[in-house]
Backbone as CSV, one residue per row, in Angstrom:
resi,resn,N_x,N_y,N_z,CA_x,CA_y,CA_z,C_x,C_y,C_z
1,UNK,0.809,-1.156,-0.012,-0.009,0.044,-0.020,0.894,1.244,-0.006
2,UNK,0.643,2.117,-0.970,1.490,3.264,-1.047,1.120,4.370,-0.010
3,UNK,2.059,4.968,0.643,1.792,6.052,1.559,1.769,7.272,0.764
4,UNK,0.580,7.952,0.645,0.495,9.130,-0.179,0.929,10.398,0.478
5,UNK,0.957,10.375,1.862,1.529,11.555,2.585,1.882,11.029,3.948
6,UNK,2.913,11.602,4.561,3.321,11.261,5.918,3.948,12.486,6.535
7,UNK,3.609,12.777,7.766,4.153,13.872,8.495,4.305,13.493,10.049
8,UNK,5.354,14.098,10.616,5.553,13.866,12.002,5.617,15.231,12.677
9,UNK,5.255,15.249,13.994,5.298,16.471,14.787,5.680,16.084,16.223
10,UNK,6.518,16.951,16.839,6.866,16.744,18.238,6.922,18.098,18.960
11,UNK,6.591,18.115,20.216,6.625,19.263,21.045,6.827,18.889,22.465
12,UNK,7.409,19.798,23.272,7.737,19.484,24.654,6.532,19.885,25.583
13,UNK,5.579,20.612,25.105,4.505,21.160,25.940,5.085,22.035,27.064
14,UNK,4.580,21.776,28.274,5.110,22.566,29.351,6.228,21.851,30.135
15,UNK,6.648,20.752,29.591,7.812,20.020,30.205,9.078,20.638,29.870
16,UNK,10.020,20.637,30.777,11.303,21.314,30.492,12.227,20.560,29.470
17,UNK,11.951,19.286,29.269,12.692,18.491,28.390,11.837,17.700,27.399
18,UNK,12.236,17.632,26.166,11.471,16.781,25.195,12.113,15.416,25.204
19,UNK,11.316,14.406,25.671,11.722,13.043,25.727,11.008,12.109,24.714
20,UNK,10.197,12.676,23.920,9.403,11.961,22.872,9.967,12.085,21.518
21,UNK,10.001,11.031,20.819,10.573,11.013,19.426,9.682,10.362,18.482
22,UNK,9.590,10.915,17.200,8.968,10.300,16.100,9.960,10.132,14.972
23,UNK,9.952,8.948,14.348,10.913,8.626,13.285,10.211,7.757,12.239
24,UNK,10.481,8.125,10.938,9.877,7.323,9.868,10.783,7.143,8.709
25,UNK,10.560,6.068,7.942,11.217,5.836,6.590,10.080,5.616,5.699
26,UNK,9.568,6.659,5.100,8.280,6.504,4.263,8.433,5.520,3.119
27,UNK,9.545,5.571,2.499,9.762,4.662,1.335,9.834,3.179,1.702
28,UNK,10.180,2.927,3.035,10.256,1.526,3.541,8.993,1.114,4.229
29,UNK,8.108,2.065,4.458,6.870,1.700,5.189,7.122,1.457,6.684
30,UNK,8.065,2.227,7.228,8.510,2.034,8.585,8.247,3.377,9.378
31,UNK,7.643,3.248,10.554,7.387,4.425,11.313,7.341,4.036,12.808
32,UNK,7.809,5.000,13.636,7.949,4.723,15.110,7.814,5.919,15.906
33,UNK,7.022,5.829,17.001,7.048,6.917,18.040,7.481,6.284,19.348
34,UNK,8.218,7.087,20.133,8.760,6.593,21.408,8.579,7.739,22.441
35,UNK,8.073,7.235,23.607,7.841,8.121,24.760,8.888,7.812,25.844
36,UNK,9.981,8.639,25.881,11.075,8.363,26.753,10.663,8.845,28.208
37,UNK,11.372,8.219,29.179,11.241,8.645,30.560,12.478,8.422,31.298
38,UNK,12.746,9.182,32.301,13.985,9.176,33.069,14.641,10.467,33.133
39,UNK,14.091,11.504,32.507,14.707,12.820,32.554,15.783,12.917,31.494
40,UNK,16.403,14.181,31.515,17.515,14.359,30.604,18.824,14.014,31.298
41,UNK,19.759,13.366,30.546,19.590,12.988,29.183,19.044,11.578,28.915
42,UNK,18.780,10.824,30.023,18.516,9.380,29.857,17.268,9.108,29.117
43,UNK,16.172,9.796,29.484,14.897,9.528,28.734,14.985,9.905,27.292
44,UNK,15.607,11.016,27.034,15.823,11.465,25.602,16.614,10.422,24.846
45,UNK,17.684,9.989,25.414,18.541,8.961,24.729,17.877,7.658,24.562
46,UNK,17.187,7.247,25.598,16.427,5.980,25.439,15.412,5.969,24.311
47,UNK,14.656,7.084,24.217,13.730,7.196,23.085,14.482,7.228,21.691
48,UNK,15.584,7.939,21.660,16.274,8.022,20.366,16.878,6.695,19.992
49,UNK,17.485,5.991,20.932,18.069,4.677,20.698,17.013,3.680,20.198
50,UNK,15.836,3.696,20.906,14.767,2.876,20.594,14.258,3.070,19.145
51,UNK,14.024,4.306,18.735,13.624,4.576,17.424,14.643,4.212,16.308
52,UNK,15.907,4.657,16.611,16.968,4.311,15.594,17.151,2.808,15.453
53,UNK,17.085,2.065,16.583,17.316,0.620,16.503,16.157,-0.092,15.836
54,UNK,14.920,0.301,16.051,13.852,-0.359,15.367,13.899,-0.026,13.848
55,UNK,14.189,1.192,13.547,14.259,1.599,12.116,15.415,0.910,11.416
56,UNK,16.571,0.803,12.039,17.703,0.109,11.431,17.403,-1.426,11.281
57,UNK,16.752,-2.004,12.253,16.529,-3.478,12.118,15.506,-3.715,10.998
58,UNK,14.461,-2.926,10.921,13.432,-3.121,9.928,14.002,-2.924,8.483
59,UNK,14.861,-1.884,8.365,15.377,-1.557,7.073,16.302,-2.680,6.603
60,UNK,17.004,-3.318,7.531,17.982,-4.400,7.265,17.286,-5.719,7.060
61,UNK,16.349,-6.033,7.887,15.810,-7.406,8.011,14.489,-7.663,7.331
62,UNK,13.718,-6.574,7.104,12.362,-6.732,6.568,12.351,-7.465,5.245
63,UNK,11.409,-8.424,5.147,11.334,-9.227,3.912,12.139,-10.425,3.835
64,UNK,13.068,-10.688,4.877,13.973,-11.808,4.856,13.507,-12.781,5.965
65,UNK,12.871,-13.850,5.648,12.335,-14.760,6.671,13.505,-15.322,7.467
66,UNK,14.623,-15.652,6.875,15.800,-16.224,7.545,16.317,-15.294,8.646
67,UNK,16.187,-14.021,8.441,16.683,-12.958,9.376,16.048,-13.136,10.751
68,UNK,14.815,-13.629,10.857,14.164,-13.775,12.111,14.556,-14.957,12.875
69,UNK,15.166,-15.930,12.262,15.342,-17.193,12.854,16.274,-17.161,14.063
70,UNK,17.291,-16.355,14.123,18.196,-16.314,15.374,17.425,-15.697,16.511
71,UNK,16.286,-15.090,16.279,15.528,-14.390,17.364,14.261,-15.220,17.747
72,UNK,13.135,-14.676,17.423,11.849,-15.345,17.772,10.966,-15.417,16.489
73,UNK,10.456,-16.613,16.275,9.495,-16.804,15.185,8.229,-17.316,15.652
74,UNK,7.148,-16.587,15.507,5.829,-16.954,15.930,4.928,-17.312,14.755
75,UNK,4.410,-18.521,14.683,3.673,-18.973,13.566,2.303,-18.146,13.359
76,UNK,1.800,-17.616,14.424,0.533,-16.933,14.292,0.706,-15.426,13.988
77,UNK,1.893,-15.027,13.663,2.147,-13.648,13.146,2.550,-13.753,11.667
78,UNK,2.304,-12.749,10.855,2.820,-12.671,9.495,4.298,-12.455,9.544
79,UNK,4.932,-12.470,8.395,6.353,-12.153,8.295,6.564,-10.750,8.868
80,UNK,5.723,-9.808,8.410,5.866,-8.424,8.876,5.766,-8.381,10.447
81,UNK,4.841,-9.027,10.926,4.671,-9.070,12.396,5.778,-9.660,13.130
82,UNK,6.376,-10.750,12.593,7.610,-11.368,13.237,8.764,-10.440,13.189
83,UNK,9.002,-9.801,12.006,10.127,-8.944,11.913,10.034,-7.745,12.864
84,UNK,8.778,-7.233,12.978,8.511,-6.138,13.864,8.700,-6.516,15.346
85,UNK,8.202,-7.731,15.694,8.395,-8.250,17.027,9.891,-8.239,17.420
86,UNK,10.678,-8.791,16.474,12.138,-8.897,16.787,12.847,-7.580,16.727
87,UNK,12.241,-6.622,15.905,12.858,-5.255,16.012,12.743,-4.646,17.416
88,UNK,11.644,-4.811,18.017,11.474,-4.267,19.399,12.340,-5.024,20.386
89,UNK,12.548,-6.322,20.223,13.368,-7.080,21.132,14.863,-6.567,20.930
90,UNK,15.207,-6.365,19.697,16.541,-5.788,19.342,16.701,-4.458,19.925
91,UNK,15.690,-3.598,19.861,15.787,-2.212,20.371,15.887,-2.270,21.913
92,UNK,15.179,-3.189,22.532,15.242,-3.324,24.016,16.641,-3.688,24.435
93,UNK,17.392,-4.570,23.724,18.681,-4.901,24.058,19.591,-3.684,23.999
94,UNK,19.363,-2.850,22.972,20.152,-1.646,22.811,19.975,-0.656,23.943
95,UNK,18.675,-0.514,24.362,18.451,0.451,25.493,18.973,-0.154,26.802
96,UNK,18.845,-1.383,26.939,19.438,-2.086,28.124,20.918,-1.883,28.147
97,UNK,21.573,-1.994,26.968,23.041,-1.848,26.929,23.409,-0.410,27.340
98,UNK,22.584,0.558,26.912,22.778,1.984,27.328,22.718,2.139,28.833
99,UNK,21.818,1.373,29.445,21.572,1.545,30.885,22.607,0.797,31.750
100,UNK,23.278,-0.148,31.182,24.188,-1.033,31.888,25.200,-0.222,32.603
101,UNK,25.315,-0.504,33.932,26.456,0.231,34.757,25.905,1.550,35.304
102,UNK,24.724,1.999,34.925,24.171,3.274,35.448,23.340,2.965,36.717
103,UNK,23.316,3.916,37.671,22.457,3.756,38.772,21.023,4.061,38.447
104,UNK,20.158,3.747,39.307,18.757,3.848,38.988,18.311,5.249,38.618
105,UNK,18.970,6.278,39.011,18.602,7.611,38.648,19.131,8.044,37.389
106,UNK,20.059,7.287,36.759,20.648,7.627,35.475,20.126,6.812,34.322
107,UNK,19.254,5.821,34.662,18.710,4.975,33.641,17.528,5.613,32.895
108,UNK,17.356,5.256,31.642,16.234,5.717,30.870,15.468,4.545,30.246
109,UNK,14.181,4.831,29.901,13.349,3.749,29.289,12.462,4.447,28.305
110,UNK,11.683,3.703,27.589,10.743,4.281,26.558,9.580,3.345,26.283
111,UNK,8.379,3.916,26.284,7.282,3.277,25.552,7.504,3.404,24.062
112,UNK,7.166,2.330,23.314,7.434,2.371,21.864,6.228,1.827,21.146
113,UNK,5.842,2.533,20.063,4.856,1.917,19.073,5.444,2.056,17.715
114,UNK,5.622,0.898,17.143,6.217,0.840,15.754,5.321,0.219,14.740
115,UNK,5.408,0.692,13.494,4.611,0.120,12.392,5.418,-0.224,11.284
116,UNK,4.978,-1.317,10.483,5.648,-1.752,9.335,4.545,-2.177,8.358
117,UNK,4.694,-1.717,7.080,3.693,-2.050,6.082,4.311,-3.071,5.058
118,UNK,3.512,-4.133,4.791,3.932,-5.133,3.857,2.757,-5.338,2.934
119,UNK,2.794,-4.677,1.726,1.739,-4.753,0.843,0.556,-3.959,1.379
120,UNK,-0.587,-4.647,1.578,-1.728,-4.015,2.221,-1.838,-4.336,3.704
121,UNK,-0.854,-5.028,4.216,-0.892,-5.388,5.696,-0.154,-4.361,6.502
122,UNK,-0.795,-3.943,7.549,-0.157,-3.103,8.571,0.085,-3.884,9.814
123,UNK,1.372,-4.012,10.236,1.689,-4.621,11.502,2.120,-3.523,12.398
124,UNK,1.590,-3.598,13.693,2.009,-2.631,14.749,2.493,-3.406,15.958
125,UNK,3.565,-2.909,16.505,4.112,-3.551,17.735,4.071,-2.488,18.816
126,UNK,3.516,-2.829,19.972,3.370,-1.846,21.065,3.992,-2.299,22.341
127,UNK,4.668,-1.430,22.945,5.169,-1.689,24.366,4.970,-0.353,25.155
128,UNK,4.107,-0.394,26.183,3.888,0.770,27.012,2.692,1.566,26.670
129,UNK,2.815,2.907,26.814,1.629,3.757,26.758,1.308,4.553,25.559
130,UNK,1.928,4.230,24.389,1.659,4.934,23.165,0.280,4.536,22.623
131,UNK,-0.191,5.309,21.604,-1.622,5.050,21.105,-1.707,5.151,19.630
132,UNK,-2.711,4.486,19.046,-2.790,4.523,17.577,-4.350,4.401,17.193
133,UNK,-4.677,5.196,16.197,-6.009,5.216,15.671,-5.954,5.073,14.128
134,UNK,-7.186,4.699,13.564,-7.351,4.699,12.122,-8.623,5.474,11.817
135,UNK,-8.525,6.427,10.831,-9.626,7.135,10.378,-9.968,6.506,9.000
136,UNK,-11.213,6.001,8.827,-11.617,5.304,7.594,-13.013,5.835,7.215
137,UNK,-13.116,6.321,5.995,-14.375,6.801,5.449,-15.036,7.828,6.392
138,UNK,-14.146,8.789,6.924,-14.654,9.801,7.703,-14.958,9.491,9.166
139,UNK,-14.781,8.176,9.541,-15.096,7.819,10.939,-13.792,7.312,11.631
140,UNK,-13.751,7.522,12.916,-12.547,7.033,13.684,-12.874,5.650,14.158
141,UNK,-12.014,4.691,13.924,-12.185,3.335,14.393,-11.767,3.179,15.842
142,UNK,-12.114,2.101,16.473,-11.564,1.859,17.865,-10.037,1.838,17.857
143,UNK,-9.491,2.112,19.027,-8.054,2.209,19.155,-7.397,0.961,18.626
144,UNK,-6.323,1.028,17.865,-5.674,-0.052,17.197,-4.801,-0.919,18.185
145,UNK,-4.297,-0.254,19.232,-3.506,-0.928,20.244,-4.019,-0.641,21.616
146,UNK,-3.655,-1.380,22.609,-4.048,-1.204,23.994,-2.905,-0.586,24.839
147,UNK,-2.927,0.594,25.162,-1.867,1.071,26.102,-1.710,0.255,27.354
148,UNK,-0.506,-0.031,27.769,-0.347,-0.731,29.020,0.239,0.225,30.050
149,UNK,-0.647,0.787,30.772,-0.329,1.887,31.718,-0.962,1.569,33.093
150,UNK,-0.480,2.279,34.107,-1.026,2.069,35.496,-2.531,2.552,35.376
151,UNK,-2.866,3.594,34.684,-4.210,4.026,34.634,-5.104,2.989,34.046
152,UNK,-4.712,2.320,33.021,-5.578,1.225,32.450,-5.655,0.069,33.400
153,UNK,-4.697,-0.197,34.215,-4.697,-1.284,35.204,-5.801,-0.935,36.200
154,UNK,-5.896,0.236,36.679,-6.910,0.625,37.566,-8.327,0.765,37.023
155,UNK,-8.394,1.226,35.754,-9.662,1.472,35.069,-9.460,1.265,33.593
156,UNK,-10.181,0.248,32.986,-9.941,-0.032,31.600,-10.422,1.063,30.691
157,UNK,-11.253,1.992,31.209,-11.664,3.066,30.352,-10.734,4.297,30.416
158,UNK,-9.699,4.153,31.228,-8.682,5.318,31.350,-8.042,5.389,29.980
159,UNK,-7.901,6.695,29.573,-7.266,6.923,28.268,-5.773,6.576,28.166
160,UNK,-5.133,6.513,29.310,-3.698,6.077,29.277,-2.778,7.160,29.607
161,UNK,-3.133,8.406,29.658,-2.144,9.496,29.895,-2.347,10.134,31.144
162,UNK,-1.439,11.073,31.469,-1.593,11.936,32.600,-0.944,11.494,33.930
163,UNK,0.077,12.136,34.348,0.684,11.883,35.650,0.825,10.394,35.935
164,UNK,0.358,9.890,37.160,0.619,8.495,37.525,-0.120,7.569,36.553
165,UNK,-1.290,7.964,36.027,-2.072,7.201,35.126,-1.343,6.753,33.882
166,UNK,-0.420,7.618,33.471,0.329,7.340,32.246,1.579,6.480,32.428
167,UNK,1.867,6.072,33.665,3.075,5.324,33.934,2.963,4.030,33.223
168,UNK,3.946,3.688,32.378,3.857,2.381,31.594,4.091,1.201,32.516
169,UNK,3.371,0.138,32.224,3.611,-1.086,32.962,4.593,-1.972,32.314
170,UNK,4.932,-1.685,31.018,5.981,-2.339,30.305,6.631,-1.330,29.416
171,UNK,8.012,-1.428,29.254,8.717,-0.472,28.460,10.110,-1.023,28.066
172,UNK,10.678,-0.415,27.072,12.030,-0.808,26.681,12.972,-0.212,27.781
173,UNK,14.024,-0.994,28.065,15.065,-0.531,28.951,14.794,-0.902,30.437
174,UNK,13.787,-1.736,30.618,13.421,-1.998,32.080,13.887,-3.475,32.383
175,UNK,13.625,-4.414,31.421,13.959,-5.765,31.767,14.386,-6.460,30.425
176,UNK,14.970,-7.639,30.523,15.392,-8.371,29.300,14.221,-9.201,28.669
177,UNK,13.241,-9.629,29.507,12.232,-10.490,28.988,10.994,-9.721,28.465
178,UNK,11.236,-8.837,27.481,10.246,-8.040,26.889,9.378,-8.856,26.028
179,UNK,8.063,-8.535,25.979,7.117,-9.218,25.124,6.255,-8.157,24.359
180,UNK,6.746,-7.719,23.265,5.910,-6.743,22.478,4.648,-7.326,22.055
181,UNK,3.636,-6.492,22.007,2.281,-6.947,21.582,2.099,-6.563,20.114
182,UNK,1.648,-7.534,19.248,1.636,-7.368,17.902,0.074,-7.300,17.426
183,UNK,-0.218,-6.313,16.608,-1.523,-6.136,16.097,-1.426,-6.055,14.538
184,UNK,-2.258,-6.669,13.841,-2.168,-6.659,12.350,-3.574,-6.349,11.738
185,UNK,-3.478,-5.417,10.686,-4.713,-4.948,10.163,-4.579,-4.874,8.611
186,UNK,-5.663,-4.991,7.866,-5.703,-4.837,6.434,-5.925,-3.286,6.148
187,UNK,-5.060,-2.712,5.297,-5.180,-1.344,4.970,-6.134,-1.121,3.781
188,UNK,-6.825,-0.039,3.763,-7.706,0.405,2.660,-7.226,1.722,2.087
189,UNK,-7.327,1.903,0.833,-6.916,3.210,0.214,-7.802,4.289,0.857
190,UNK,-7.157,5.403,1.290,-7.925,6.493,1.917,-7.799,6.458,3.434
191,UNK,-7.292,5.353,3.990,-7.122,5.303,5.453,-6.118,6.357,5.952
192,UNK,-6.338,6.899,7.135,-5.497,7.790,7.843,-4.996,6.996,9.072
193,UNK,-3.710,6.837,9.307,-3.174,6.184,10.482,-2.511,7.213,11.381
194,UNK,-2.868,7.240,12.586,-2.341,8.170,13.577,-1.645,7.446,14.685
195,UNK,-0.345,7.696,14.854,0.427,7.155,16.011,0.832,8.267,16.888
196,UNK,0.814,8.090,18.181,1.169,9.223,19.080,1.631,8.673,20.395
197,UNK,2.491,9.403,21.067,2.774,9.159,22.430,1.629,9.646,23.275
198,UNK,1.681,9.402,24.617,0.476,9.496,25.455,0.103,11.034,25.674
199,UNK,0.830,12.002,25.161,0.579,13.355,25.457,-0.580,13.824,24.515
200,UNK,-1.039,13.006,23.615,-2.155,13.514,22.753,-3.421,13.660,23.471
201,UNK,-4.148,14.731,23.077,-5.437,15.047,23.767,-6.624,14.771,22.874
202,UNK,-7.794,14.748,23.549,-9.045,14.555,22.731,-9.246,15.694,21.704
203,UNK,-8.823,16.895,22.087,-8.904,18.048,21.309,-8.017,17.825,20.028
204,UNK,-6.787,17.308,20.167,-5.934,17.108,19.113,-6.554,16.078,18.123
205,UNK,-7.120,15.029,18.627,-7.691,14.018,17.732,-8.899,14.641,16.953
206,UNK,-9.754,15.479,17.660,-10.820,16.084,17.040,-10.339,16.959,15.858
207,UNK,-9.147,17.680,15.983,-8.698,18.485,14.944,-8.253,17.659,13.767
208,UNK,-7.732,16.563,13.981,-7.313,15.638,12.896,-8.555,15.185,12.136
209,UNK,-9.617,14.820,12.807,-10.822,14.467,12.126,-11.422,15.588,11.326
210,UNK,-11.280,16.777,11.891,-11.790,17.980,11.269,-11.089,18.193,9.899
211,UNK,-9.798,18.026,9.921,-9.015,18.165,8.652,-9.364,17.130,7.678
212,UNK,-9.575,15.896,8.126,-9.934,14.734,7.177,-11.216,15.094,6.486
213,UNK,-12.155,15.724,7.145,-13.414,16.032,6.561,-13.326,17.139,5.484
214,UNK,-12.256,17.841,5.461,-12.134,18.920,4.522,-11.835,18.367,3.064
215,UNK,-11.373,17.133,2.964,-11.147,16.544,1.689,-10.074,17.269,0.852
216,UNK,-9.002,17.634,1.499,-7.827,18.263,0.846,-7.005,17.187,0.205
217,UNK,-5.965,17.582,-0.482,-5.035,16.568,-1.073,-4.319,15.912,0.122
218,UNK,-3.773,14.738,-0.074,-3.022,14.087,1.079,-1.897,14.983,1.664
219,UNK,-1.109,15.616,0.780,-0.027,16.479,1.294,-0.558,17.714,1.990
220,UNK,-1.621,18.291,1.419,-2.256,19.512,2.094,-2.841,19.098,3.462
221,UNK,-3.454,17.904,3.542,-4.041,17.424,4.772,-2.960,17.274,5.829
222,UNK,-1.876,16.557,5.438,-0.754,16.292,6.398,-0.247,17.635,6.969
223,UNK,-0.018,18.607,6.108,0.561,19.873,6.575,-0.433,20.676,7.391
224,UNK,-1.771,20.588,7.072,-2.780,21.215,7.890,-2.896,20.659,9.271
225,UNK,-2.753,19.323,9.369,-2.835,18.666,10.631,-1.757,19.209,11.624
226,UNK,-0.554,19.366,11.040,0.514,19.905,11.896,0.176,21.322,12.320
227,UNK,-0.302,22.117,11.441,-0.687,23.527,11.863,-1.715,23.477,12.914
228,UNK,-2.694,22.607,12.867,-3.680,22.461,13.894,-3.210,22.049,15.244
229,UNK,-2.203,21.112,15.210,-1.525,20.666,16.434,-0.733,21.724,17.100
230,UNK,-0.161,22.649,16.301,0.616,23.745,16.844,-0.238,24.727,17.612
231,UNK,-1.529,24.736,17.371,-2.410,25.674,18.006,-2.770,25.231,19.443
232,UNK,-2.496,23.943,19.772,-2.946,23.471,21.079,-1.850,23.722,22.088
233,UNK,-2.315,24.111,23.292,-1.399,24.312,24.422,-1.247,22.871,25.138
234,UNK,-0.121,22.273,24.839,0.086,20.939,25.373,0.635,21.027,26.793
235,UNK,0.280,20.061,27.629,0.755,19.942,28.980,2.003,18.991,29.017
236,UNK,1.975,18.018,28.155,2.986,16.914,28.186,3.765,16.932,26.892
237,UNK,4.892,16.217,26.874,5.620,15.911,25.679,4.692,15.236,24.717
238,UNK,4.892,15.445,23.424,4.160,14.653,22.407,5.013,14.427,21.161
239,UNK,4.933,13.221,20.663,5.531,12.863,19.365,4.373,12.198,18.595
240,UNK,4.201,12.645,17.376,2.900,12.329,16.633,3.378,11.998,15.150
241,UNK,2.700,11.057,14.625,2.974,10.712,13.255,1.681,10.393,12.536
242,UNK,1.468,10.919,11.339,0.325,10.656,10.503,0.724,10.124,9.150
243,UNK,0.143,8.996,8.798,0.273,8.383,7.429,-0.994,8.342,6.735
244,UNK,-1.052,8.833,5.503,-2.210,8.860,4.720,-2.048,7.886,3.579
245,UNK,-2.966,6.890,3.366,-2.798,5.886,2.297,-3.731,6.075,1.124
């Protein structure tokens, strides 16, 4: 499935440090958002390492079944899902290596949501509190992934963000036995895919829907979404990525 437009946006909000990162390789169908934690520089570095590691792994190994064999191969995932699963395991090792030898106050971690497109198949891998939506035919579909946060543990209707509620229950850089959650979907032409760290607000999502209803060209829509996001007074870090198919 061809990506007709893609755009990313990040902002620190009222936080003193930006620890969230968005990274994409449009021509490869690869995109990642990471929500770092641990303060500066640890959280920033953990998020950057996570994104770079996932992107590098996918660009090198995607499409090669043999490349997954030294890692983990699950029969119930597609090739894209398996490669993505292993990309997050690889990234976790890189963040753990960064943390090695550091005391608890110097370590960083990151929630990560990564996507990979193989034909018309969209594979998503989620660890932690990031979020994803699909807009199809002018309607927003149910969330594509389930944020694993303290807020969701206490209340399944919790949106996943905000202070203690947004604390991830799983993340890169915390333990060796990481288990990324894989979700796979069939893409349709005209779909809008939104990936975001947990700083996104209901207002921000409403603005995206508003732009979609204007029926602009894909490139115009992507640029307009960024302009709308810039108008919002954010409280938290945010890294956001939009792909239009």
